[in-house]
N, C-alpha and C positions, 0 to 999 in steps of 0.2 A: 388230202387230195381225193377228188371224186373221179372214179373210174367207171366207164360204161363197158360192161362185158357183154359181148354179143356171141353167143354160143348155143347151138341147138341140142347138144348132148347134155342132158340134165346131170348125169354123174360127173362129167368133166367140169361143168359149170359150178356145181356144188363144191367140188374139190378146189377149184381156183378161188372161189369166194372164201372158203374156209382157210386157205393158205394165205390170202392177202389180209384177212381180218386182223391178225396180230401185228401187221405192218402199219396199222392205223389208216388204211385206205377206206373210203366209203365206196362200196361197190354196188352198182345197180346192174341188174341182169335182164337182158332181153334174148329171146330165142328165135326171133323172126326178123328177116332182113328189112321188110317193109316197116315194121315198128321201129327198128333201129334208125332207118333213114328219117322217119318222122321226128324222132327224138333229136337227131343231129340237125335237122332243119328248123327246129324250134329254138327256144332261148335257154335251154338247159345248160348250166355251167360245168361242163365236163373238163377235167384236166388232161385226160387221155382216154383212148378207146382200145380195148383188146377185141379184135375182130376175127371171127372165123369166116372162111370163104364159102364153104358149102352149107348155105343157109336155106331154109324154106321161105317161100314168099318172094324173096329177092336175093340173088347171089351176092355174097359179100363184096366181090369185085365191083359190082354195079353200085352197091352202097357207097363204097369208097370213092369211085369216080364221080358220082352225083354230089357227094359232100364236097369234094374238092372243086367241082365246077361252081358250086354255090359260094365258094370262098371260105369254107370252113377249114381252119388251119389246125384243128385239134390234133395232137400227136396220135398216130395210129400204129399199134403193134399187131401185125397179122399173125394169127395162129392157123395153121393148115397142115393137112396131110399131103398136100400137093408139093412134092419135093423136087420136081424137075427144075433145072436151071431156068428154062424158059418161063415157067410159072412164077418163080421168084422174081425174075426180071420184070415180068408183066405187073406183078403186085407193087414193086417199087416204082415203076414208071407210072402206075395209076395214082400214086400219092402216098403209099405206105412209108412210114418212117423206119420200120424195122420188120423183120420177118423171122418167125420161129416155127420150126418144123415139129409136128407131132410124130411120135411121143417126145416129150421134153421133160427136163428136170425142173422142179418148182424153183429151186435156187437160181437157175438161169433165167427163168421168167421174171423173178423178182429183181435180179440184177439188171436185166434189159429194161424193165419198166422204170427203175430208178434212173438209169442212164438217159432214157427217153425223156423223162420229166426234167432232168437236169439240163439237157440240151435245149429243150423248148423254152426254158427260162433263162438261157444264156449264162448258165453257171458252169465254171470250170471245175469247181469242187462241189461234192454233194452236201457239204456242211454249210448251213446257213448261219450267218452272224449279223446281228443288228442290236444296237443299244445295249451292249454288254451281255446279250443273250446268245447262246450257242446251241444250235439244234442240229443233230445228226440223224437224218432219216434212216441210215443203214443200221445204226445201233439203237435208234429210238431214244437217244439220250438228250436231255436238256439241262443246261446249266446257266446260271446267272452270276457273273463275276467269279467264275470258277467253282461256284457252289452248285452241286447237283440239285435239281428240282424235280419232284415227282408229280407227273400230270396224269390225269385219266386219259383214256383213249380219245374221247371227244375233245378234251382240252388240248391234247397234242395236235389233233387234226386241225382245230381252229387256229392254234398258234402257227402251225406250218403254213396255212393259207395266208395269214397276215405277213409272215416273214418272207414268203415267196413273192409277195407283191407289196413291199413297203410303199406307203404313200397313196395306195389305191383305197378309195372309199367303197366299202362293201355294204349293200343294203342288207337288212335283216333277212329278207326272203332269200337272197342269194346265199348268205351264210348258212341258213337252215338247209338249203338243198345241198350245199357242199359238204356239210357235216353229217346230215341224216339221209341224203338221197331221197328215194321214194318211200322211205319208211313211214308207216302210218302212226297216228296217235302221238305226234310230237307236241309237247307242251308249248303254248304260245310264247312263253317267256324263257324257253330253253337257251337261246343264244345269250340273252341278258345274264342268265345264271352262269354260263360258261365264262363270259367276259369278266364277270365279278370274281370268279375263282382265279382266273389268270392274273388279274390285277392284285389280288390278295397274295398269291404265291410268288409273284415276281415283283412288281412295284405299281403303285396306284395310277400313274399316268402312262402306263404302257400302251393302252389302247384308248384313243380319243373318241368320244361320242360326237357324231355329226348330227346335230338336232334335226329330227324329222326325216333323216335318211338312213343312218346306220353307224358304222364304225370304221376307223382307220388306224393303222399302226404307222406313226410318223417315222421317217427315216432317221431323224436326229432329235435329240432333246430340244424342246422349245427354249428360246433364250430367256 
């Protein structure tokens, strides 16, 4: 899952990124409201946004309102020191999906983010199951027909994207951004390598190649 973190406090932003990395999230960070709005108005495939309100350049509330006016439905978790009830109501009315007051516990941030992502995908349970594969985002466990499967962080992230959207065809560029974000120096064949490893560790026809486009995890075995 790819997360956009918009936070101007470098220490807090670093701490959040460090805390989310073991959860297999791809976290891209911006510290300016204008830059965040540009990213949200573009075609970047974010699964969720963690948004501070007190930002330089453009206030987080205005970022949120503008994104919603443009029809951007990405789930947004607001982080703010503004703890008055009226502020929380204003944030929710502007389009926030959840609201977390600073200071906060990292465990609560992780739990709220998991719940936010689960709701956005219409899932009642956090556990994903497809084609005898079971993936639990909370424990980072993966099994195939009851047998535990050990995946690297990138492989887990890629499988999570496919299982969250079975039947959806992903382009290679989209998968690269979802798995690596804005990270530099990504090998041109990185996604192909990860797909190869997933097929080898699970089963060969797990992920189907759509020639000239990308990859898809079909919802059921082909007849």
